[in-house]
DRENMAR-371998 format. One record per residue (C-alpha): residue in three letters; x, y, z. Coordinates in steps of 0.25 Angstrom, whole numbers, padded with zeros to 4 digits, always signed. Layout:
REM DRENMAR-371998
ALAXYZ;...
//
This chain:
REM DRENMAR-371998
MET-0001+0000-0002;ILE+0011+0012+0004;LYS+0019+0004-0007;ASN+0011+0010-0017;TRP+0008+0021-0012;LEU+0021+0024-0011;ILE+0022+0021-0027;TYR+0011+0032-0030;LEU+0016+0043-0025;GLY+0029+0038-0031;SER+0025+0039-0044;LEU+0015+0051-0042;ALA+0029+0060-0037;ALA+0036+0055-0049;LEU+0023+0057-0060;PHE+0023+0070-0055;ALA+0038+0071-0053;PHE+0036+0068-0068;SER+0024+0076-0071;ALA+0033+0090-0065;TYR+0043+0087-0073;HIS+0038+0088-0086;GLY+0031+0102-0081;PHE+0015+0094-0079;GLU+0014+0088-0092;THR+0000+0085-0095;THR+0004+0068-0097;THR+0014+0069-0083;TRP+0002+0075-0077;ASN-0007+0066-0081;MET+0003+0055-0077;PHE+0005+0059-0063;LEU-0014+0062-0062;LEU-0014+0050-0066;VAL-0006+0042-0055;MET-0011+0050-0044;PHE-0025+0047-0044;THR-0022+0032-0049;PRO-0024+0028-0034;VAL-0036+0036-0033;ALA-0044+0031-0046;SER-0040+0017-0041;LEU-0047+0018-0027;ILE-0059+0025-0033;ILE-0060+0011-0042;SER-0056+0001-0031;LEU-0061+0007-0019;PRO-0077+0000-0022;LEU-0071-0012-0024;MET-0059-0011-0011;ILE-0071-0008-0001;TRP-0079-0019-0009;ALA-0070-0031-0007;CYS-0068-0028+0007;ALA-0082-0025+0009;LYS-0081-0042+0006;GLY-0071-0045+0013;ILE-0059-0057+0006;GLY-0059-0070+0007;VAL-0047-0080+0007;LYS-0045-0094+0004;VAL-0033-0102+0007;PRO-0030-0118+0005;ALA-0035-0127+0017;GLN-0022-0136+0014;ILE-0011-0138+0003;ARG+0001-0145+0004;GLN+0016-0139+0008;GLY+0022-0131-0005;GLU+0008-0131-0012;PRO+0005-0115-0017;THR-0005-0107-0006;GLU-0019-0104-0016;ILE-0025-0091-0008;LYS-0035-0086-0013;ILE-0042-0071-0010;LYS-0057-0067-0015;SER-0067-0058-0010;ASN-0077-0062-0002;ALA-0088-0055-0012;LYS-0097-0065-0020;GLY-0097-0055-0031;ARG-0085-0051-0038;VAL-0076-0038-0031;ILE-0065-0033-0035;PHE-0051-0034-0028;PRO-0043-0024-0034;GLN-0031-0027-0025;LEU-0028-0034-0012;GLN-0018-0034-0002;PHE-0014-0042+0009;THR-0004-0050+0017;LEU-0005-0064+0021;THR+0002-0070+0033;CYS+0006-0085+0032;LYS+0008-0092+0046;ASN+0013-0107+0046;ASP+0013-0112+0060;PHE+0019-0126+0057;ALA+0031-0121+0048;ARG+0034-0108+0056;SER+0030-0099+0044;ARG+0027-0086+0044;LYS+0021-0079+0030;LYS+0018-0066+0025;TYR+0011-0062+0011;ARG+0008-0048+0006;ARG-0001-0045-0008;SER-0008-0039-0017;LEU-0017-0044-0025;PHE-0026-0035-0036;PHE-0039-0037-0043;GLY-0046-0048-0037;SER-0059-0052-0037;SER-0070-0060-0029;LYS-0070-0071-0042;THR-0054-0069-0043;PRO-0048-0067-0028;PHE-0034-0066-0026;THR-0026-0078-0025;ILE-0011-0082-0021;ILE-0002-0091-0021;ASN+0007-0093-0012;ARG+0019-0105-0013;ASN+0024-0102+0000;LEU+0011-0104+0011;SER+0015-0117+0010;ASP+0029-0119+0011;HIS+0027-0127+0025;CYS+0018-0137+0031;GLY+0007-0130+0040;ILE-0005-0121+0041;VAL-0002-0107+0035;GLN-0009-0096+0041;MET-0015-0086+0033;ARG-0021-0072+0035;LEU-0021-0059+0027;ARG-0017-0048+0032;ARG-0018-0033+0030;CYS-0026-0036+0019;MET-0033-0024+0011;VAL-0038-0022-0005;CYS-0033-0012-0010;ASP-0037+0000-0025;PHE-0029-0005-0037;THR-0017+0004-0034;GLY-0017-0004-0020;MET-0016+0010-0014;PHE-0028+0011-0006;PHE-0034-0002+0002;ILE-0046-0006+0011;PRO-0039-0016+0021;MET-0047-0030+0023;GLN-0047-0039+0035;PHE-0046-0053+0033;LYS-0045-0060+0047;SER-0046-0076+0043;GLU-0034-0085+0044;LEU-0030-0095+0033;ARG-0026-0108+0034;THR-0018-0119+0025;THR-0013-0131+0028;ILE+0000-0134+0023;MET-0002-0150+0022;PRO+0015-0156+0021;LYS+0020-0163+0006;VAL+0021-0177+0005;GLU+0036-0183+0009;LYS+0037-0200+0015;PRO+0043-0203+0026;ALA+0055-0211+0025;PHE+0049-0222+0034;LEU+0035-0222+0035;PRO+0029-0233+0049;SER+0022-0244+0045;SER+0010-0246+0051;ASP+0010-0260+0046;GLN+0020-0260+0059;THR+0007-0258+0070;GLN+0011-0266+0083;VAL-0003-0272+0090;LEU-0001-0268+0105;GLY-0014-0274+0108;TYR-0030-0274+0106;LYS-0041-0266+0112;PRO-0055-0270+0113;LYS-0064-0264+0098;PRO-0071-0253+0099;GLY-0087-0258+0098;GLY-0084-0273+0097;GLY-0088-0280+0081;PHE-0076-0288+0074;ALA-0061-0287+0075;ASP-0049-0294+0073;ASP-0044-0296+0085;TYR-0049-0296+0098;GLU-0051-0303+0111;LEU-0059-0314+0119;ARG-0066-0310+0132;PRO-0078-0318+0139;TYR-0095-0314+0133;ARG-0100-0302+0140;ASP-0114-0299+0139;GLY-0116-0288+0127;ASP-0105-0297+0119;SER-0110-0300+0103;MET-0111-0316+0103;LYS-0105-0314+0089;MET-0092-0309+0096;VAL-0093-0323+0106;HIS-0078-0334+0100;TRP-0089-0346+0102;LYS-0075-0354+0097;VAL-0070-0348+0112;SER-0082-0347+0119;SER-0083-0361+0116;LYS-0070-0365+0125;HIS-0076-0357+0137;ASP-0087-0357+0145;GLU-0090-0343+0143;LEU-0093-0334+0128;VAL-0081-0328+0125;VAL-0083-0315+0115;ARG-0072-0310+0106;ASP-0068-0294+0108;PRO-0063-0287+0098;SER-0050-0280+0100;LEU-0043-0268+0090;PRO-0029-0270+0090;ILE-0019-0258+0096;HIS-0008-0254+0090;ARG+0004-0246+0091;ASP+0000-0233+0089;LEU+0009-0225+0075;ILE+0013-0211+0082;ILE+0019-0202+0072;ARG+0028-0192+0078;LEU+0031-0176+0069;ASP+0042-0170+0073;PHE+0043-0156+0068;THR+0052-0146+0071;ASP+0053-0131+0069;LYS+0058-0132+0054;PRO+0046-0131+0042;ASP+0052-0138+0032;GLU+0056-0150+0043;ASN+0039-0151+0047;ASP+0036-0150+0034;SER+0042-0163+0031;ILE+0036-0170+0045;ALA+0023-0166+0041;ALA+0027-0172+0026;ARG+0031-0184+0032;PHE+0019-0186+0043;MET+0008-0184+0033;TYR+0015-0196+0024;ALA+0017-0207+0035;GLY+0004-0202+0039;SER-0003-0204+0026;PHE+0005-0217+0025;LEU-0001-0222+0039;LEU-0014-0220+0036;ASP-0016-0226+0024;GLN-0012-0237+0031;LYS-0024-0235+0042;LYS-0013-0232+0053;VAL-0019-0223+0063;PHE-0009-0214+0070;SER-0005-0203+0080;CYS+0005-0190+0075;TYR+0012-0184+0087;THR+0021-0171+0088;VAL+0026-0168+0102;GLN+0020-0151+0100;ASN+0008-0158+0096;GLY+0002-0169+0100;GLY-0002-0183+0096;PHE-0014-0183+0084;PRO-0021-0194+0080;ILE-0022-0200+0065;GLU-0032-0210+0060;ASN-0035-0203+0045;HIS-0027-0195+0035;ASN-0036-0181+0038;ASP-0030-0184+0052;LEU-0016-0182+0047;LYS-0020-0170+0042;ARG-0025-0165+0054;CYS-0016-0169+0061;LEU-0005-0161+0053;THR-0013-0149+0054;GLN-0013-0149+0067;LEU-0001-0150+0069;TYR+0001-0138+0061;ASP-0008-0129+0067;ASN-0001-0134+0082;ARG-0011-0141+0087;SER-0009-0154+0098;GLY-0015-0166+0095;ASN-0026-0174+0103;ALA-0021-0189+0103;VAL-0013-0195+0114;THR-0001-0199+0107;ASP+0004-0213+0117;PHE+0020-0215+0113;THR+0019-0229+0123;HIS+0017-0238+0109;ALA+0020-0234+0100;ASP+0026-0231+0085;VAL+0032-0216+0083;TYR+0033-0212+0067;LYS+0041-0200+0069;ILE+0041-0188+0059;GLY+0054-0181+0060;ALA+0061-0169+0052;ARG+0070-0177+0044;THR+0067-0193+0047;GLU+0055-0203+0051;GLU+0057-0213+0063;VAL+0049-0223+0071;THR+0049-0228+0086;GLY+0041-0237+0094;LEU+0039-0232+0106;
//
C-alpha cells in the first residue's frame, strides 16, 4: 500500500518536473494531469465493487488432506451467490506446523477475481513436512485497481490441512505369523469356537454345548465352554526426534508397517513416550492415530509391555524386542 503511494508520488513529481522543463506544453501537462487523476478515477470505479465484496465476505477452501510433497491449492472466493468483482485482494497467509516446528508467512496480492472465478493459489512449500498445517488470513483487504485505497476485511476462521507421509518401506517388518498364544479366555456371548474348555453343566446352559462323549464317562453332564486365545500383544513404538526430516521418515515407515499388519488382520497398539498408547484395529484407527500425534494429543490405550513384542521405529532403523 505505502509502496504504491510512493511510486505514484515519485511518478507525479517526475512528470511535473518534466512538464516544467518543457514550459508546461500541452502534451506534457496532459500527461501530468492524467497520472494525477488516475487514483481518483480508480477509486470511483472500484469503490462500489469494494463495498459490495466486503459486505458479502469471502470464503477460503483448502484440501482436508494431501500427501507430503504435493502442491497445496488454496481457493478464495466471495460468499455472494451472484457475480461479485474483486478489483484487487491483498492478505498475509500465516502457516504453522507444530509437528514439524515450522512457521511460514506469505504476502499475496491477487488481481481481478470474482465469485464465479475464485482466486487460486498453488503453494508447493506447505507440504514439505508431515503434520497439520494451520493457516490464517491476516491483514486481508479489498483494494482498488491501483492498490492505493483499501477496505479491511475480517477473516477469523482457521484452516487446517493434514499432510500425510510418503510411502517408505521399512528395512524389515514384524511378522504376525510368529504370534504366541499365552492362554485362553471365555468367549463373550458363547457360541461356537475352535478352542474350548470343559466344565460341569450349570443351569441355563444350552444342551447343544453338552459334550456327550465325555459326559458318558462321568456321572454328570460336561459342557464345552467356548474360549478365545490370548495372543502376545504387538506394540509399535515411535521414537520421534527434533528433526522434521527424521520424523517424516518415522511416520512414513509407521504407516507402511501398520497397513501391512492390518492387511493380515493383526491388531496392535502404537506408543510414544510423549503421547502414550493408541489402539489400532483398522485403517481408520491408523490414520486417526497419526493425526492425534500431529496434534500432540494423548492416547487412551493402556499399554502393557509385560507380554508384548515391541517393534521400535527410530530415526534410521527398526528393531523388535520382546519384553
